C-alpha positions, 0 to 999 in steps of 0.5 A, a space after each residue: 476520487 482520492 486514492 489509498 495506496 498499499 505497500 505493493 503500489 508504493 514500492 513499485 512506484 518508487 522502484 520505477 520512478 524514484 522520487 518522481 513517485 511523490 508527484 503521483 501520490 501527494 495528498 492521497 492516503 495509505 494505512 498507518 502501518 504501510 511504511 513497515 510493510 514497505 521496509 519489510 519488502 525492501 529488507 526481503 529484496 535485499 537480504 533474502 532474494 538478493 535483488 538489491 544491494 545494501 545501498 539500493 535498499 537504503 535509497 529505496 527505504 529513504 524514498 519510501 519515507 519521503 513518499 509516506 510523508 506526503 500521504 495522509 495516514 488512515 489509522 486502525 482506530 478510524 476503521 471497523 475492526 470487526 468488519 476488517 476481520 469478517 472480510 479477511 476471514 470470508 475472503 481468506 486474506 490477511 487482516 492487513 489486506 482487508 484493512 485496505 478494503 474497509 478503509 477504501 469503502 468507508 472513506 470512498 477511496 480507490 485502492 491502488 495495489 499491485 497485489 493481484 489477490 487483493 485487487 481481485 477481492 477489493 473489486 467486489 467492494 471498491 474501485 481499484 487501480 494498479 500503480 501503472 494506471 495512475 
C-alpha cells in the first residue's frame, strides 16, 4: 500500500538515517506544504531549542529537500477542503493534520507519522504506521 509521510516522520527518518531515508520513502507521497513544516521544525530545533547547530540544521534541511524530491506531492486542490475542516474541528486537530487524514483516506494511503495525536485520530479513518515501522 502506498504511504503518505507527514513532516514528523520525514524529519525523524532523516535524523535517524540521513540520506538512507531516501530508500524508504522514494515513490511514496506527502502533502505539498510538508517541506515548509519540516523547515520550521528544523529552525525550531536550531534557533529555539538549541538541539542542533547551524551546520547540522543546514544539512538536515538539505537532506529533507532531497527526500521531498523523491515523494509525489498531494495538493490541497485534490482534496475535499470541507471534509478536512470538518475532521479538524470535530477532532480538535489542525487543518493541516486533518489534511493528512483526508488525503490518506481519499487516495487509500497508509499515513506514516510520529505525531501521537495525529496517529490516534487517523487510526479511526485509515491505516497508520510510525517511521520506525517502515
